[in-house]
Residue, then its C-alpha position, 0 to 999 in steps of 0.5 A: m500500500n502506498p503511504i500517500l493513501s495513508f495520508i489521505v485517510i488521515l486527512v479525511g479524518i481531520y476534515g471530518l473532525s473539523v466539520s462534525k457537529n456531533i460528538i460521536k462523529s468526532v470520536f469516529c473521526i479520531t478513530i479514522v485518523e488513528a487508523g491512517t496513522i497505523l497504516l502509515f507506520l506499517n507501510l514505512g516498516a515494511y518492504e518488498g520481499g520481507v518476511i515476518p520474523i516468526l516465519s523466517s529462517l537464517g539468511i532471509e530478509i525480515v521486516d522490522p518487528i518494532p513498528q508491528a509491535l508498536m502498532i498492535t499496542t496502538i490498536v489496543i490502546g485506541s480501542t480502549i480510548t474509543s470505548l471510553a470516549l463513547m461512554l463519556c458521550i453517553k454521560i454527556f447525553h444524560h447530562y445535557g440531553s444532546i450530543e451536539w457541540k453547540v449545546i454542550l459548549k453553551g452549557d445549557k441543560 
């Protein structure tokens, strides 16, 4: 996959974040930016003909396992943060009665 496609995914998430009027849509746009970042790092850590370290034998070129391990950690942390953010959206809805940014920033109940 081309790293330019990863940048496009990141830019789509940033655009969605800047135009969203809803908190849940903002959370999903942050998740899209995270997915684009993961794609970018995995693209930069891989190369043609590389084999994952578990399947390699002596003398075979292997890909760098550090970006893969970091991105697995990022996926776990990202899913945790997303679930926490969605839980906070539920709490905000119960408190304000809306999940629109304008209503929440005004502070009206």
